[in-house]
C-alpha positions, 0 to 999 in steps of 0.5 A, spaced: 472 523 531 467 522 525 472 524 521 478 519 523 473 514 522 471 516 515 478 517 513 481 510 516 474 506 513 475 510 506 483 508 506 482 501 508 477 500 503 481 503 497 487 499 499 488 492 495 494 487 497 498 481 494 500 474 494 505 469 491 505 462 487 510 460 492 506 458 498 513 455 501 514 462 504 509 462 509 502 466 510 501 472 507 499 474 514 505 473 517 508 480 516 512 482 522 515 488 525 522 488 529 527 493 531 524 498 526 524 494 520 517 491 517 518 484 513 514 480 509 517 473 508 511 471 503 512 477 499 520 477 500 520 485 502 522 489 507 521 497 509 524 501 515 519 503 520 520 509 525 520 507 532 515 513 533 510 510 528 504 506 530 503 499 526 495 498 525 496 492 520 502 487 519 499 483 514 491 481 513 488 477 507 482 481 504 480 477 499 481 469 497 479 465 491 477 458 493 481 452 493 481 448 486 482 440 486 489 440 484 492 444 489 487 444 495 489 451 497 486 458 497 489 463 493 490 470 496 488 475 491 488 481 495 492 483 502 493 489 506 501 488 508 502 494 512 499 500 515 502 505 519 501 512 522 504 517 526 500 519 532 499 527 533 495 529 539 494 536 536 492 534 530 486 530 527 489 528 521 495 522 522 500 521 516 500 514 514 503 509 509 500 503 507 502 497 502 497 493 499 498 487 494 493 485 488 494 479 484 495 480 477 490 475 475 484 480 477 486 485 472 487 480 466 487 486 461 493 490 464 500 490 461 504 494 467 504 498 473 502 504 469 496 501 467 495 498 474 495 505 477 490 507 472 485 502 475 487 505 482 485 512 480 479 510 477 477 507 485 478 514 487 473 517 482 468 518 487 472 522 491 473 527 486 481 527 486 485 532 482 491 527 480 497 528 477 500 524 471 503 517 472 510 517 471 516 512 472 521 513 478 526 509 481 526 508 489 533 509 493 534 501 492 534 501 485 527 499 485 523 501 479 516 503 479 510 508 477 507 514 481 502 519 481 499 524 486 492 526 488 488 531 492 482 529 496 477 532 501 473 527 506 469 530 511 472 537 510 479 534 511 483 535 505 489 531 504 494 529 499 496 522 497 502 519 493 502 512 490 508 508 488 506 501 484 511 496 482 510 489 479 513 483 483 512 476 481 504 475 479 502 481 483 502 489 483 504 492 490 501 499 491 505 503 496 500 509 498 503 515 503 497 520 505 500 527 508 498 534 509 504 538 509 511 537 505 514 535 511 510 529 512 511 528 505 518 528 505 518 523 512 513 518 508 517 518 502 524 516 506 520 510 509 517 508 502 524 509 499 527 504 504 523 498 501 528 492 499 526 486 495 529 480 498 
């Protein structure tokens, strides 16, 4: 049980979400899951979620900047858009996928998604991950992104993680899949590849 708590705590702490200038789209926390499809009107994106998977988060603002006099609205800086996992009674580990968004102004020196993933790698430095090179890839719906893999051990539990990062409007979006077997990785990659930008 302690392993599960530590794992989800570390995973949540490392995830960072996004926001948009167009506040007419609704709240960043208005993500919904209907008929096996997760959608976020705020970020104008959607993704398939298998029926057997459990949704833990459907939009949660983690960090805001205070309102300025000009707009009188708080600005979302970081949001956890989606966290889903596959329940398996026989195993302590739960394969999972999370989508986080982070406003670009938090990293003024970064030029692109590749630079952003270098920042993500630094966040994992204390976990002593073994990382792969950052590479450009194309998801199924012609969505260009950058990706890298890492291996980490938490409380004697070893797991692999793949990150997919893309830039959308004023935000970086990080889709992270966490798995232990090749079968789990393939299933998670199928979900990630269902991403659509509306």
